[in-house]
Backbone as numpy.savetxt, mean C-alpha at the origin, in Angstrom:
# Nx Ny Nz CAx CAy CAz Cx Cy Cz
-5.11 -10.14 2.56 -5.93 -8.95 2.56 -5.06 -7.69 2.56
-3.98 -7.72 3.34 -3.09 -6.56 3.44 -2.49 -6.25 2.07
-1.97 -7.27 1.43 -1.30 -7.09 0.15 -2.29 -6.60 -0.91
-3.49 -7.15 -0.92 -4.49 -6.74 -1.91 -4.88 -5.27 -1.70
-5.09 -4.88 -0.44 -5.46 -3.49 -0.15 -4.35 -2.54 -0.58
-3.11 -2.89 -0.31 -2.00 -2.02 -0.69 -1.82 -1.94 -2.20
-1.97 -3.07 -2.88 -1.84 -3.06 -4.35 -2.96 -2.25 -5.00
-4.20 -2.44 -4.53 -5.31 -1.68 -5.09 -5.17 -0.19 -4.76
-4.71 0.12 -3.55 -4.49 1.51 -3.18 -3.43 2.17 -4.03
-2.34 1.44 -4.29 -1.27 1.98 -5.14 -1.78 2.21 -6.56
-2.56 1.26 -7.08 -3.09 1.42 -8.43 -4.06 2.61 -8.50
-4.88 2.77 -7.47 -5.83 3.90 -7.47 -5.10 5.23 -7.38
-4.08 5.32 -6.55 -3.31 6.57 -6.44 -2.61 6.89 -7.76
-2.02 5.88 -8.37 -1.35 6.12 -9.65 -2.35 6.51 -10.72
-3.49 5.81 -10.78 -4.51 6.14 -11.77 -5.06 7.54 -11.57
-5.23 7.95 -10.31 -5.73 9.30 -10.03 -4.73 10.36 -10.48
-3.45 10.03 -10.46 -2.45 11.01 -10.88 -2.50 11.26 -12.38
-3.10 10.36 -13.14 -3.17 10.50 -14.59 -4.45 11.21 -15.06
-5.43 11.35 -14.19 -6.70 11.98 -14.58 -6.65 13.49 -14.40
-7.58 14.19 -15.04 -7.67 15.64 -14.93 -8.24 16.01 -13.57
-7.54 16.92 -12.86 -7.99 17.38 -11.54 -8.42 18.85 -11.58
-7.97 19.57 -12.58 -8.26 21.00 -12.64 -8.43 21.37 -14.10
-9.44 22.20 -14.38 -9.67 22.68 -15.74 -10.30 24.06 -15.66
-9.84 24.92 -16.57 -10.44 26.25 -16.66 -10.19 26.80 -18.06
-11.02 27.72 -18.44 -10.83 28.40 -19.72 -9.92 29.59 -19.48
-8.90 29.74 -20.33 -7.96 30.85 -20.23 -7.89 31.57 -21.56
-7.47 32.81 -21.47 -7.29 33.62 -22.67 -5.99 33.18 -23.33
-6.08 32.71 -24.54 -4.91 32.23 -25.27 -4.38 33.24 -26.27
-4.70 34.50 -26.10 -4.19 35.51 -27.02 -4.85 35.39 -28.38
-4.04 35.18 -29.41 -4.58 35.08 -30.76 -5.35 33.78 -30.98
-5.12 32.81 -30.15 -5.84 31.54 -30.28 -7.24 31.62 -29.68
-7.52 32.66 -28.96 -8.83 32.80 -28.33 -8.83 32.14 -26.96
-9.98 31.75 -26.53 -10.12 31.09 -25.24 -9.78 29.62 -25.39
-8.87 29.15 -24.53 -8.45 27.74 -24.59 -8.75 27.07 -23.26
-8.89 25.76 -23.33 -9.13 24.95 -22.14 -7.78 24.53 -21.57
-7.50 24.97 -20.35 -6.26 24.60 -19.66 -6.60 23.52 -18.64
-5.92 22.39 -18.69 -6.15 21.30 -17.74 -4.85 20.93 -17.04
-4.99 20.42 -15.83 -3.85 19.89 -15.06 -4.24 18.54 -14.51
-3.30 17.62 -14.57 -3.55 16.27 -14.07 -3.35 16.22 -12.56
-3.70 15.09 -11.98 -3.51 14.91 -10.55 -2.05 14.99 -10.16
-1.19 14.53 -11.02 0.24 14.58 -10.74 0.75 16.03 -10.70
0.14 16.90 -11.49 0.54 18.30 -11.48 -0.04 19.05 -10.29
-1.25 18.69 -9.88 -1.91 19.38 -8.77 -1.46 18.83 -7.41
-1.25 17.55 -7.31 -0.83 16.92 -6.05 0.35 16.02 -6.37
1.54 16.57 -6.25 2.75 15.85 -6.67 3.05 14.64 -5.78
2.34 14.50 -4.69 2.62 13.40 -3.77 1.95 12.10 -4.20
1.09 12.09 -5.18 0.34 10.89 -5.52 1.23 9.74 -5.98
2.12 9.98 -6.90 2.98 8.91 -7.41 3.94 8.41 -6.33
4.60 9.29 -5.55 5.44 8.77 -4.47 4.64 7.96 -3.43
3.41 8.35 -3.17 2.58 7.58 -2.23 2.24 6.21 -2.82
2.00 6.15 -4.12 1.73 4.87 -4.78 2.97 3.97 -4.72
4.13 4.55 -4.93 5.37 3.78 -4.84 5.61 3.30 -3.41
5.31 4.15 -2.44 5.44 3.75 -1.03 4.50 2.60 -0.70
3.29 2.63 -1.24 2.35 1.53 -1.01 2.88 0.23 -1.62
3.48 0.31 -2.81 4.07 -0.88 -3.42 5.24 -1.41 -2.59
6.07 -0.50 -2.11 7.18 -0.92 -1.24 6.64 -1.50 0.06
5.50 -0.99 0.51 4.87 -1.51 1.71 4.47 -2.96 1.57
4.11 -3.38 0.36 3.78 -4.78 0.12 4.98 -5.66 0.44
6.14 -5.29 -0.08 7.35 -6.05 0.19 7.72 -5.99 1.66
7.55 -4.84 2.27 7.88 -4.69 3.68 6.98 -5.51 4.58
5.70 -5.56 4.26 4.77 -6.34 5.08 5.07 -7.83 4.96
5.42 -8.26 3.76 5.73 -9.68 3.56 7.03 -10.06 4.25
8.00 -9.16 4.26 9.33 -9.50 4.77 9.52 -9.28 6.26
8.64 -8.54 6.91 8.86 -8.21 8.32 7.81 -8.86 9.21
8.04 -8.72 10.47 7.09 -9.21 11.47 7.30 -8.45 12.77
6.36 -8.57 13.66 6.50 -7.95 14.97 6.48 -6.43 14.93
7.44 -5.84 15.66 7.50 -4.37 15.78 7.82 -3.68 14.47
8.63 -4.31 13.65 8.95 -3.70 12.35 7.70 -3.60 11.47
6.87 -4.63 11.52 5.63 -4.59 10.74 4.66 -3.56 11.31
4.64 -3.42 12.62 3.78 -2.39 13.23 4.23 -0.99 12.82
5.54 -0.75 12.84 6.06 0.56 12.44 5.75 0.83 10.97
5.89 -0.18 10.13 5.55 -0.03 8.72 4.06 0.23 8.55
3.24 -0.42 9.36 1.80 -0.19 9.31 1.44 1.24 9.66
2.10 1.80 10.67 1.86 3.20 11.04 2.25 4.12 9.88
3.38 3.85 9.25 3.82 4.64 8.10 2.80 4.55 6.95
2.25 3.37 6.73 1.26 3.20 5.67 -0.05 3.92 6.00
-0.43 3.91 7.26 -1.64 4.65 7.65 -1.44 6.14 7.40
-0.27 6.65 7.75 0.03 8.07 7.50 0.06 8.38 6.00
0.60 7.45 5.21 0.62 7.64 3.75 -0.80 7.64 3.19
-1.65 6.77 3.71 -3.04 6.76 3.28 -3.75 8.05 3.63
-3.48 8.56 4.83 -4.08 9.84 5.23 -3.59 10.97 4.32
-2.32 10.93 3.92 -1.79 11.94 3.01 -2.47 11.84 1.64
-2.76 10.62 1.19 -3.46 10.45 -0.07 -4.88 11.00 -0.03
-5.57 10.78 1.09 -6.92 11.32 1.24 -6.85 12.85 1.31
-5.87 13.38 2.04 -5.73 14.83 2.14 -5.47 15.45 0.77
-4.61 14.82 -0.02 -4.33 15.34 -1.36 -5.60 15.34 -2.21
-6.47 14.38 -1.98 -7.70 14.29 -2.77 -8.70 15.38 -2.40
-8.80 15.69 -1.13 -9.84 16.65 -0.72 -9.33 18.09 -0.64
-8.03 18.29 -0.71 -7.47 19.63 -0.62 -7.78 20.40 -1.91
-8.56 21.44 -1.79 -8.86 22.30 -2.92 -10.00 21.82 -3.80
-10.75 20.82 -3.37 -11.87 20.34 -4.18 -13.02 21.34 -4.11
-13.71 21.48 -5.22 -14.91 22.31 -5.23 -15.96 21.57 -6.04
-17.20 21.78 -5.65 -18.29 21.03 -6.25 -19.23 21.90 -7.10
-18.94 23.16 -7.23 -19.84 24.00 -8.01 -19.09 25.12 -8.68
-19.82 25.90 -9.53 -19.25 27.05 -10.20 -18.42 26.70 -11.41
-18.68 25.56 -12.04 -17.93 25.17 -13.22 -18.60 25.71 -14.48
-17.81 26.13 -15.43 -18.34 26.59 -16.71 -18.72 25.39 -17.57
-19.60 25.61 -18.52 -19.99 24.53 -19.44 -18.79 24.15 -20.29
-18.67 22.86 -20.56 -17.58 22.37 -21.41 -16.37 21.89 -20.64
-16.38 22.01 -19.32 -15.26 21.52 -18.52 -15.47 20.05 -18.18
-14.39 19.27 -18.10 -14.52 17.85 -17.76 -14.74 17.66 -16.24
-15.89 18.11 -15.76 -16.18 18.09 -14.32 -16.20 16.67 -13.79
-16.83 15.76 -14.51 -16.92 14.38 -14.01 -15.54 13.76 -13.88
-14.65 14.02 -14.83 -13.30 13.47 -14.75 -12.53 14.10 -13.58
-12.77 15.37 -13.31 -12.09 16.01 -12.18 -12.54 15.39 -10.87
-13.82 15.15 -10.72 -14.32 14.57 -9.48 -13.95 13.09 -9.36
-13.93 12.37 -10.48 -13.52 10.95 -10.46 -12.05 10.84 -10.07
-11.21 11.73 -10.59 -9.79 11.70 -10.23 -9.56 11.90 -8.75
-10.25 12.86 -8.18 -10.10 13.11 -6.74 -10.72 11.98 -5.92
-11.84 11.45 -6.39 -12.46 10.32 -5.69 -11.59 9.08 -5.72
-10.93 8.85 -6.84 -10.03 7.71 -6.96 -8.83 7.87 -6.03
-8.33 9.09 -5.91 -7.22 9.33 -4.98 -7.66 9.11 -3.54
-8.87 9.55 -3.20 -9.39 9.33 -1.85 -9.56 7.84 -1.58
-10.08 7.10 -2.55 -10.23 5.66 -2.40 -8.87 4.98 -2.23
-7.89 5.40 -3.02 -6.55 4.85 -2.89 -5.95 5.12 -1.52
-6.13 6.33 -1.03 -5.63 6.66 0.31 -6.30 5.82 1.38
-7.61 5.62 1.26 -8.33 4.80 2.23 -7.85 3.36 2.19
-7.63 2.82 0.99 -7.15 1.44 0.87 -5.75 1.27 1.46
-4.88 2.24 1.23 -3.53 2.16 1.80 -3.60 2.24 3.33
-4.47 3.11 3.85 -4.63 3.22 5.31 -5.21 1.93 5.89
-6.17 1.32 5.20 -6.74 0.06 5.68 -5.67 -1.04 5.66
-4.85 -1.07 4.62 -3.75 -2.03 4.58 -2.77 -1.82 5.72
-2.49 -0.56 6.05 -1.61 -0.26 7.17 -2.22 -0.68 8.50
-3.51 -0.42 8.68 -4.18 -0.84 9.92 -4.21 -2.36 10.04
-4.44 -3.05 8.93 -4.42 -4.51 8.96 -3.02 -5.03 9.28
-1.99 -4.35 8.80 -0.61 -4.75 9.11 -0.32 -4.56 10.59
-0.84 -3.48 11.18 -0.65 -3.25 12.61 -1.36 -4.32 13.41
-2.61 -4.60 13.04 -3.41 -5.57 13.78 -2.83 -6.98 13.71
-2.38 -7.38 12.54 -1.89 -8.74 12.36 -0.39 -8.89 12.46
0.29 -7.93 13.05 1.75 -7.97 13.10 2.28 -9.16 13.87
1.61 -9.54 14.93 2.10 -10.65 15.75 1.70 -12.01 15.24
0.59 -12.09 14.51 0.08 -13.40 14.12 0.38 -13.77 12.68
0.58 -12.82 11.81 0.80 -13.13 10.40 2.21 -13.69 10.19
2.30 -14.62 9.28 3.59 -15.24 8.98 4.41 -14.29 8.14
5.69 -14.24 8.41 6.57 -13.38 7.63 7.49 -14.21 6.76
8.09 -13.58 5.80 8.99 -14.25 4.88 10.19 -14.79 5.64
10.52 -16.03 5.44 11.68 -16.63 6.09 11.45 -17.03 7.53
10.23 -17.03 8.01 9.95 -17.37 9.40 10.30 -18.83 9.69
10.26 -19.64 8.68 10.58 -21.05 8.86 12.04 -21.23 9.30
12.88 -20.31 8.88 14.30 -20.44 9.15 14.78 -19.48 10.23
13.88 -18.83 10.93 14.29 -17.79 11.87 14.95 -18.32 13.14
14.64 -19.52 13.56 15.22 -20.06 14.79 15.84 -21.43 14.50
17.04 -21.45 13.93 17.61 -22.73 13.54 17.98 -23.62 14.72
18.23 -23.07 15.91 18.61 -23.88 17.05 17.44 -24.43 17.83
16.24 -23.99 17.53 15.06 -24.43 18.27 14.67 -25.83 17.85
14.26 -26.63 18.83 13.82 -27.99 18.54 12.38 -27.96 18.04
12.14 -28.75 17.02 10.78 -28.88 16.50 10.20 -30.19 16.99
8.91 -30.18 17.24 8.25 -31.42 17.64 8.14 -32.33 16.43
8.46 -33.59 16.64 8.36 -34.56 15.56 6.91 -35.03 15.43
6.60 -35.47 14.25 5.24 -35.93 14.02 5.00 -37.29 14.67
6.00 -38.14 14.63 5.90 -39.46 15.27 7.29 -39.88 15.72
7.38 -40.90 16.54 8.70 -41.30 17.07 9.71 -41.70 15.99
9.23 -42.36 14.93 10.17 -42.75 13.87 10.77 -41.53 13.18
9.95 -40.54 12.95 10.43 -39.31 12.33 11.45 -38.64 13.23
11.21 -38.67 14.53 12.14 -38.07 15.49 13.49 -38.77 15.43
13.48 -40.08 15.33 14.74 -40.84 15.23 15.50 -40.48 13.96
14.80 -40.41 12.84 15.46 -40.08 11.58 16.00 -38.66 11.59
15.26 -37.71 12.18 15.75 -36.33 12.25 16.99 -36.25 13.14
17.02 -37.01 14.21 18.20 -37.02 15.07 19.40 -37.57 14.32
19.20 -38.62 13.54 20.29 -39.16 12.72 20.76 -38.15 11.69
19.82 -37.43 11.08 20.17 -36.43 10.09 20.99 -35.30 10.68
20.75 -34.98 11.96 21.49 -33.91 12.63 22.81 -34.40 13.21
23.10 -35.69 13.05 24.38 -36.22 13.51 24.36 -36.68 14.96
23.20 -36.86 15.53 23.09 -37.32 16.91 22.75 -38.81 16.92
23.07 -39.43 18.04 22.72 -40.83 18.22 21.38 -40.89 18.95
20.31 -41.27 18.28 18.99 -41.24 18.92 18.83 -42.31 19.99
19.70 -43.30 20.02 19.55 -44.37 21.02 20.36 -44.11 22.28
21.15 -43.04 22.29 22.02 -42.76 23.43 21.22 -42.34 24.67
20.09 -41.68 24.48 19.30 -41.19 25.60 18.25 -42.19 26.03
18.14 -43.31 25.44 17.06 -44.25 25.74 17.51 -45.34 26.64
């Protein structure tokens, strides 16, 4: 769930950076009145770095555990909040002239808000599941720890494999 939320959040933030966020008619001199547009990346330059951070968060969540995963989760929650803030900062819902791509402007900001929420949810899930979720390489984290054998015969063979005499203690 964590990985899916972060991947979808990153995709939404990146997609929002490609859509039109601002449009107005400007005087173009001899060309007359022209439509000037700016994309989400031009209006909120933090969208693409936040998307990249969410992608890096996927690798970080998979590779870490415990306190490191909790700290990463807090960072992802803050990144999600920044994505939502970028979406709602400067939004307006009225006073548009005819011919402006209003729906695309609102969809771009809505997509950025959705991406920020998904990244924050992924961060919260990483915080919540930091102690219980399996991390990459956890199987090899404690090489000196004894594992319980499934049956006595398996225990004897594992002792032989480790170079011990399984009959010495019996």
